[in-house]
Residue, then its C-alpha position, 0 to 999 in steps of 0.5 A: m343586248t349591250a347598253a351601247s346597242k340598245s335602241p333609244p326610246v320612242d317618244i309618242w305624242t298622241d291627241g284626239a279631236c271631236k267636232g261635237n261630242p259625239g260627232p266626227g272625230g279624229w286621232g293624231v300621233l307624232m312618234h320620234a326615235g333617234t333620227h327617225t319621225k313618223e306621223l299617223f292620223g285617222g278619224e271616224s264619222d260618229t265617235t267621242n273625244n275620249r274614244m279618239e284619245l284612246t284610239a291615238v295611243i292604240e295606233a301609236l303602239r300598234a305602229l311599233n313593229r317590235s317591243c319597245e321602250v315608250v315615253a308616251h306624252v298625253d294630254s288626256t286626263y281620261v287616258m292618263k287616269g285610266v292607264t295609271r289608276w283605273m285599269a288594273g281594277w277594271k281588269r280584276n273586276g271583269w272590266k267593271t267599274a267600282s260601282r259594278q257598271p261596264v267600263a265605258n269604251q271597254d273595247l278600246w281599253q281592252s285593245l290598249d291593254t293588249e298593246l301595253a303588254r308588248h311594250t314598256v311604257r312610261w306615262v307623261w301628262v302634258k297640258g294641252h294647247a299650252g306650247d308643247p311642240g310634240n302635243e301641238r303637232a299631235d293636235a294638228l294631226a288629230n284635227k286633220g283626221v276629223p272627216s269632213t261633213 
């Protein structure tokens, strides 16, 4: 593939929402590549905010039908630190923390690890609720995904 024919990176903005923690929660994704935009959202009736933050990233990466260069914009320090600081050690330690406790949300971290193996991802932290248009849209989608009670 020549540089001229290389696909543009896929920008994703992800967010999670929870009404109570735990409680009903939702996740939202805004994806943008070239002239294409896609929005995704969903939710669960009994979950946590951290699970919804992770689910949003997983669902965004799963939605890509081929290996892509991705720029992931997240407002979750839990996701950001998990991927960039903690996950390699968790994997080395058999999905245990430094204090030898099982990693919280291990099922989702392992799913994320599987999806990350398919793509080249650059992580960008954005401050939530601070006017970033992609983050604001992902937040609205996450709230749309929260099941009504």
